[in-house]
C-alpha positions in Angstrom: 18.6 -9.8 16.3 19.3 -7.7 19.4 21.6 -5.4 17.4 18.9 -4.8 14.8 16.3 -3.9 17.4 18.7 -1.5 19.0 18.9 0.7 15.9 18.5 4.3 16.9 15.7 6.2 15.1 17.7 9.4 15.4 20.3 8.0 13.0 17.6 8.0 10.3 16.0 11.4 11.1 16.6 14.3 8.7 15.2 17.7 8.1 12.8 18.1 5.2 12.2 21.8 4.3 8.7 22.6 3.2 9.9 24.1 0.0 11.2 20.8 -1.1 7.8 19.1 -0.9 5.8 18.9 -4.1 2.2 20.1 -3.2 0.9 19.5 -6.7 2.0 17.0 -9.4 3.8 18.1 -12.6 1.5 18.4 -15.7 3.1 15.2 -17.2 3.7 12.2 -15.0 7.0 11.3 -16.6 8.5 14.8 -16.6 9.8 14.3 -13.0 13.5 14.1 -12.5 15.2 10.8 -12.1 18.0 10.2 -9.6 20.2 7.2 -10.6 22.6 5.5 -8.2 25.1 3.1 -9.5 28.1 3.6 -7.3 27.7 7.3 -8.3 24.8 9.7 -8.5 23.4 11.4 -11.6 20.2 12.9 -12.9 17.9 12.4 -15.8 14.2 12.5 -16.6 11.8 9.7 -15.6 10.7 9.3 -19.2 14.1 7.8 -19.8 14.0 5.2 -17.0 14.0 2.3 -19.4 17.6 3.2 -20.3 18.7 2.3 -16.7 16.8 -1.0 -16.4 18.4 -4.2 -17.4 16.9 -6.3 -20.2 15.2 -9.7 -19.6 14.1 -8.8 -16.1 10.8 -8.9 -14.4 9.4 -5.6 -13.1 6.7 -5.8 -10.4 4.1 -3.2 -9.6 1.6 -2.8 -6.8 -1.8 -2.4 -8.5 -3.8 -1.3 -5.5 -6.2 1.6 -5.9 -6.7 4.5 -3.5 -10.2 4.9 -2.2 -11.9 8.1 -1.4 -11.6 7.2 2.3 -12.3 10.5 4.1 -15.9 11.4 4.8 -17.2 14.5 6.6 -20.2 13.9 8.8 -22.4 16.3 10.7 -24.1 16.2 14.1 -27.5 17.8 14.7 -25.6 20.4 16.7 -23.6 21.4 13.6 -20.3 19.9 14.7 -18.2 18.3 11.9 -16.8 14.9 12.4 -14.3 13.4 9.9 -14.3 9.6 9.5 -11.3 8.0 7.8 -12.1 4.5 6.5 -9.1 2.2 7.0 -10.2 -1.3 6.1 -13.5 -3.3 6.0 -14.6 -5.0 9.2 -17.9 -6.7 8.3 -17.6 -8.2 5.8 -13.8 -8.1 6.0 -13.3 -9.0 2.3 -12.5 -5.8 0.3 -14.5 -6.7 -2.8 -17.6 -7.7 -0.8 -17.3 -4.6 1.4 -17.4 -2.3 -1.6 -20.4 -4.2 -3.0 -22.4 -3.9 0.2 -25.8 -2.2 0.0 -27.6 -0.4 2.8 -25.0 -1.2 5.5 -21.3 -1.9 6.0 -18.9 -1.9 8.9 -15.4 -0.5 8.7 -12.3 0.1 10.9 -11.9 3.8 11.0 -10.0 6.8 12.5 -12.4 9.5 13.8 -11.4 13.2 13.7 -12.9 15.6 16.3 -13.9 12.5 18.2 -14.4 14.3 21.5 -17.5 16.0 20.1 -19.1 12.6 19.1 -20.0 10.7 22.3 -22.9 8.6 21.0 -25.7 8.4 18.5 -25.8 8.6 14.8 -24.2 11.3 12.6 -25.1 12.0 8.9 -23.7 13.1 5.6 -25.6 14.0 2.5 -24.5 12.6 -0.8 -25.8 12.9 -4.4 -25.7 10.3 -7.1 -27.2 11.4 -10.4 -30.0 13.8 -9.6 -31.0 12.1 -6.3 -29.8 13.1 -2.9 -29.4 10.5 -0.1 -28.2 10.4 3.5 -25.4 8.3 4.8 -25.6 7.5 8.6 -22.7 6.5 10.8 -22.7 5.0 14.3 -19.7 4.1 16.4 -20.2 0.5 17.8 -16.8 -0.1 19.2 -13.7 2.0 20.2 -10.1 0.9 20.8 -6.9 2.9 21.3 -6.0 2.6 17.6 -9.3 2.6 15.8 -13.1 2.7 15.8 -15.6 0.2 14.4 -18.1 2.3 12.5 -21.4 1.0 11.2 -22.6 2.8 8.0 -26.2 2.6 6.8 -28.1 4.2 4.0 -31.5 3.8 2.3 -30.7 3.3 -1.4 -29.6 0.5 -3.7 -26.2 2.1 -4.2 -23.1 0.2 -3.2 -20.7 1.5 -0.5 -18.1 1.8 -3.2 -20.3 4.1 -5.2 -21.0 6.2 -2.1 -17.3 6.6 -1.3 -16.7 7.7 -4.9 -19.5 10.3 -4.6 -19.0 11.6 -1.1 -15.4 10.8 -0.1 -12.2 12.8 -0.3 -8.8 11.6 -1.4 -6.6 10.9 1.7 -3.6 12.9 0.5 -0.6 12.7 2.9 -0.6 15.1 5.9 2.7 16.7 4.9 0.9 18.0 1.7 -0.7 20.9 3.5 -3.7 21.6 1.4 -7.2 20.2 1.0 -7.8 17.3 -1.4 -8.9 18.5 -4.8 -10.5 17.0 -7.9 -7.2 16.4 -9.6 -6.1 14.1 -6.7 -8.7 11.5 -7.7 -6.7 10.7 -10.9 -3.2 11.9 -10.2 -3.0 10.2 -6.8 -3.5 6.9 -8.6 -1.1 4.9 -10.7 -2.2 4.3 -14.3 -2.3 0.5 -13.5 -4.3 0.7 -10.3 -7.1 -1.9 -10.3 -8.1 -3.2 -6.9 -9.7 -0.7 -4.4 -8.4 -0.7 -0.8 -5.5 1.7 -0.2 -5.7 4.9 1.9 -2.4 6.0 0.3 -0.9 5.7 -3.1 2.1 3.4 -3.8 3.9 6.5 -4.8 6.8 4.9 -6.6 4.5 4.1 -9.5 3.0 7.6 -10.0 5.5 8.6 -12.7 4.9 5.6 -15.0 2.9 6.2 -18.2 1.6 3.9 -21.0 4.6 5.0 -23.2 7.1 3.9 -20.5 5.4 0.5 -20.2 5.6 0.1 -24.0 9.3 0.9 -23.9 9.9 -1.7 -21.1 8.1 -4.4 -23.1 10.1 -3.5 -26.2 13.3 -4.4 -24.3 12.0 -7.7 -23.1 11.2 -6.6 -19.6 8.3 -8.7 -18.3 5.6 -6.8 -16.3 3.7 -8.3 -13.4 1.6 -7.1 -10.5 0.9 -7.8 -6.9 -1.7 -6.2 -4.6 -0.9 -4.7 -1.2 -3.5 -2.3 0.3 -1.6 0.5 1.9 -2.9 1.3 5.4 -3.0 4.5 7.5 0.1 3.2 9.3 2.2 4.6 6.4 1.3 8.1 7.7 2.2 7.4 11.3 5.7 8.5 12.5 7.9 6.2 14.5 7.6 7.5 18.1 10.0 5.1 19.9 13.7 5.8 20.4 14.8 2.4 18.9 13.3 0.4 16.1 12.7 -2.6 18.4 10.0 -0.7 20.3 8.1 0.3 17.1 5.0 -1.7 16.2 4.7 -2.1 12.5 1.2 -1.8 10.9 -0.5 -4.8 9.3 -1.5 -4.7 5.6 -3.5 -7.0 3.4 -1.8 -8.4 0.2 -2.7 -10.9 -2.5 -0.9 -12.7 -5.3 -1.9 -14.6 -8.4 -0.7 -18.1 -9.3 0.9 -16.8 -12.5 2.9 -14.3 -10.5 4.5 -17.0 -8.5 5.5 -18.8 -11.7 7.0 -15.5 -13.0 9.0 -15.1 -9.8 10.4 -18.6 -10.2 11.3 -18.0 -13.8 13.0 -14.6 -13.1 14.9 -15.5 -10.0 17.8 -13.0 -9.4 16.3 -10.7 -12.1 13.4 -9.0 -10.2 12.8 -5.2 -10.1 10.4 -3.9 -7.5 8.6 -0.6 -8.0 8.4 0.9 -4.6 8.6 -0.2 -1.0 5.0 -1.5 -0.9 5.9 -3.9 -3.6 9.2 -4.9 -1.8 7.1 -5.5 1.3 4.8 -7.8 -0.7 7.6 -9.7 -2.5 9.6 -10.3 0.7 6.4 -11.4 2.5 5.8 -13.9 -0.3 9.0 -15.7 0.5 8.2 -15.9 4.2 4.7 -17.1 3.2 6.3 -20.1 1.5 8.5 -20.7 4.6 5.3 -20.8 6.7 3.8 -23.4 4.4 6.9 -25.6 4.5 7.0 -25.3 8.3 3.4 -26.3 8.6 2.3 -23.1 10.2 -0.2 -21.9 7.6 -3.9 -21.0 8.2 -6.8 -19.4 6.4 -5.4 -15.9 6.3 -1.7 -16.2 7.3 0.1 -13.3 8.9 3.8 -12.6 8.4 4.7 -11.1 11.8 7.0 -8.1 12.2 10.2 -9.8 13.4 9.5 -13.2 12.0 12.2 -13.0 9.2 14.8 -12.2 11.8 13.7 -14.9 14.3 13.2 -17.7 11.9 16.3 -19.8 11.3 16.1 -21.6 8.0 18.0 -22.4 4.9 15.0 -22.7 2.6 15.9 -21.5 -1.0 13.7 -19.1 -2.8 12.7 -21.7 -5.4 11.6 -24.1 -2.6 9.6 -21.4 -0.9 7.9 -20.3 -4.2 7.2 -23.9 -5.2 5.6 -24.5 -1.8 3.2 -21.7 -2.5 2.5 -23.1 -6.0 1.7 -26.6 -4.6 -0.4 -25.1 -1.8 -2.5 -23.1 -4.3 -2.8 -26.0 -6.7 -3.9 -28.3 -3.8 -6.5 -25.8 -2.7 -7.6 -24.8 -6.2 -6.6 -21.2 -5.6 -6.1 -18.7 -8.4 -5.3 -16.0 -5.9 -3.8 -16.3 -2.4 -4.4 -13.7 0.3 -2.4 -12.9 3.4 -1.5 -10.3 5.9 2.0 -8.8 6.5 3.5 -6.9 9.4 7.0 -7.4 8.1 9.6 -4.6 8.9 12.6 -4.2 6.7 15.5 -2.5 8.4 19.3 -2.6 7.9 20.4 -6.1 8.5 17.5 -7.7 6.6 18.6 -10.0 3.8 16.4 -9.7 0.7 15.1 -13.0 -0.7 13.2 -11.9 -3.9 13.9 -8.2 -4.6 17.1 -7.4 -6.6 16.5 -3.8 -7.7 14.3 -1.1 -6.3 12.7 1.8 -8.1 11.4 4.2 -5.5 9.8 7.7 -5.5 9.9 9.4 -2.1 6.6 11.3 -2.2 7.9 14.0 0.1 10.7 15.0 -2.3 10.1 17.5 -5.0 10.0 16.0 -8.5 12.4 13.1 -7.8 12.4 9.4 -8.2 15.4 7.1 -8.0 16.5 3.6 -8.9 19.3 1.5 -7.5 20.3 -2.0 -6.4 19.0 -3.1 -3.0 21.5 -2.3 -0.3 21.3 -5.5 1.7 20.9 -7.9 -1.2 22.0 -11.3 -0.1 
């Protein structure tokens, strides 16, 4: 454990020239290049990814949906304040938060915060032919975030307002303003559940044609949901990994997905690191249940997998979740994860990883997990 926490961040630091960053997507999603690693490196086109995936496996996607999370507000003085919605606070349930009418409270990051000491700020929005006003008031401030109370006098939901007034939170290394194209191309084709402030980028290249090819070669498709938080944009500032505090993210899983994970043990392909984070957290969620340390909204803590000594099999862990969900009549189970996966971690569920580094120009890659048990 001590050796892992002593890992030097400099050993993983590299230069990324700006001309190697894709500032706009290709016209066709699956025209991107594909980098394949299987003891040697070679290139192809992403539309051919099915040729490199083994038959009779389970491929798992993260079906989270990016919200239009950035809103520009104005003070009476004319100063512009940007509010970046991170996650719902009251109510804390994502679905309920988006359905709220007339008021909603969110955890947010505030840009140009020094010019907003107190009082309410406003932003005009238009739905149909009618124009409305969204008000924001800061009711609490911490080092990491602000609690912002939004209010509006209309019957529209907060989800509708975000779609109307918000901007896509494209990554800060893409040095341009968000544009209309980002509302669709910064979403995966299978995105369903609103809540992310960044796309699970590994899935951006998948198309309906590719999914059909996968099904034709007996590759089962399943989904989990992990809402990507703003922590994904934050650089590691500590010298060693042990001093870095990992961000917490909300995830949910269906009962049928647990059954699929049991059926396809040792044959599981993860699309992207957010899916890996979810899948590995699922195993530790089962361990929590078996150890009797479960609560209403369980949290997998950052170093928990490295500090927990256990010989619990994957099947026992997943069956524990199944039994827990059956006992509590749950179709879906929700939890939080702060898990950090660094060299030395032993994968429990994930066998293969398909990843697209969003900073790289046109590339995706696929390979077997490096630290597979």
